[in-house]
C-alpha positions, 0 to 999 in steps of 0.5 A: 753510587760510585761511577766506576765499576768498583768492587761490591765489598771492601777489600781488607788490606793488611800485613800479616806478620806472624811474630813480626812487628815493630823491630821484630816484636809482636804488633802492639808490643814495645818496639826496639831500636834494632831493625827486623831481620826475620824473613818470615811473614807475608803481606797479604790481601784478605778478600771477600769471595763475593768480590772475587766472583763479581770481578774475576778478571781483576783478581785473576790478573793479580793472582797470575802476576806477582808484580801486579799483586805487589803494586796493589798492596802498597799501603801494607807494604809501606807500613811493614817497611816502617815496622822493619826499621823499628824505633830508628825510623822515628830519628830519620829526617823527613823527606819528600816521598814519592810513596809508591816508587816502583819500576812500572811507575817509570814513564816516558812521555813527550815531555820527559821521563822518570817516576810518575803517578804521585797518588801516594806522595807524602813526607817521611823517612827515605826508606819508604821509597828506597825499600819500595823501589829496591823490592821492585827491582828484585821482582822485575829481575825475576819477571825478566829472567835476569837472575841476581838483582844485586847489580840493579840495587847497586846502580839504584843506590849509586844514582841516589848517592850521586844525586845527593852529592851533585844534584845539578849533574845531568843523568844520561837518558836510559837506552829504553827511554830513548827507544820508546821516545823514538817510537812516538808518532803524531796521532792526536786523533787516536789519543782522543779516540782512546780517551773517549773510549775509556769514559764510562757513562754516568748516571744523571746525578753523578754527572751533575756532581762531576760538572759542578766540581769541575766548575769549581776547579776551573774557577780555581785555575783561572784565578791562580794559573800562570799559564794563561788558562781562562774560561774559554779553555774550559768548556766541557765536551764530555764527562765519564767515569774511569776504571783503570789501574792496579794500585789505584783500582779502588780510587774513584776517577773521572775523565773530563774532555774540554775544548782547549784553546780553540774550538778545533777538537784536535787541541782538546784537553783531557783532564782526570779527576781523581780521589785522594787516596787514604794513607792513614794505614802507614804509620811512619809518614806525615799524611792521611786523608785529612791532608787533602790533595796538596800532598799529591801536588807537592810530590809531583812538583818536587820529585816529578819536576816540571809543573803540569799547568792543569794540576790543581785540587778540586775545591770541596763543595756541593753535595755528595762525594766532592763535599766529603772526599778530596779530589785532585786533577791533572791533564793526560799526555798524548804520549805516555808509556810505562816500562814493563817489569818483565820487559827487560832483556839485559841487566844493563838496560834495567840498571840504567833505569834503576840509576836514573830513578835513584838520581831522581829520588836523590834530587827530589827527596830534599827539594825545598823541604828543608830550604834554605838548608837543602845542602845540610839535609843532603849531607844528613841523608848521605850519612844515614845511608852509610849507616843503614845500607846493610839493613836497607838491603836486608829489608829489600830482600825480606820484603820481596820474599814477604810479598811473594808469600802473600801473593801465593796465599792470595792466589790460593784464596782466589782459586777457592773463591772462583 
């Protein structure tokens, strides 16, 4: 039994492309070298009406907001990006991928800023991240009423190029990030109260599984930590299920509150245990369930920057979910704020964030993956971007339209089911 309030029936997530496929052919037909330039088709979610009626608030939230819908359909979206570029995608260098780069993944914390949530990280062609984030800029411009997204995409690609050319240069903090950070206060008690409120009570068998799995995770941390973590820091205070997220709605999640360095509750640590997402539906990346948790950890380390000392896989063992499904763990920040796609008043403010993300991906895409040949890989990526930029921009425009068309179809199905 799943501990979270998961949907009672599987949601089939597929790309309905009509006459579209690899390089513009029918799915399964022989691919060509040309990118797909046909704007028709839709990225849709086929839902079971019983699922809609069982979780109406969730489905209504997707129906009412195209950006939420876009967040939910990352796997078919990314696979359709693979198809768009046809056979040419197989000749592109593999880089570190965030895997679900979009504007609402841009988070501001007390530790820094940038893309967060590396659940879909892997390795593969850079177009996966570039098209995904570029499309989010198109949708965010619509949501914020900013009009033409071209200046935003220009800023994003400029940031990517600048970081490829000068990876050690610092990027100025976007105005919205500085404004959010200035609003952070010292409310440790409020943070802990909030996390306690998110914990869903578990049945006895599930709680026993989680505690046993956490024990294996704790032993791994004590064995490998460079941060001085020891058994005294890992006493469990509370365990619960977790049911939040949009793109991660179907991923099983748990929260564990532990004692931390002292017995004072105010220095407790909150650890999230999260199921590794199956990315086997994305045809042009090097990932899938068989890769376990390390693709997530590596993505966070290489693209996200600073290492969370609590970041680690959950070693498999015991019986039940943790014996057969890979999980990973991370700590929660006291201060964590993601930007809102519809919350920008000025194009210039969103363009600053777009540039910052472009620079983050420009640095992170090549870190260590070709070491000691990082500089050569950067040169290769810059040459590739020169070659494919018109196709990249066309893909961003088309994928935005396909997402919106899929959202409209989805909304009609939800309305019919309710």
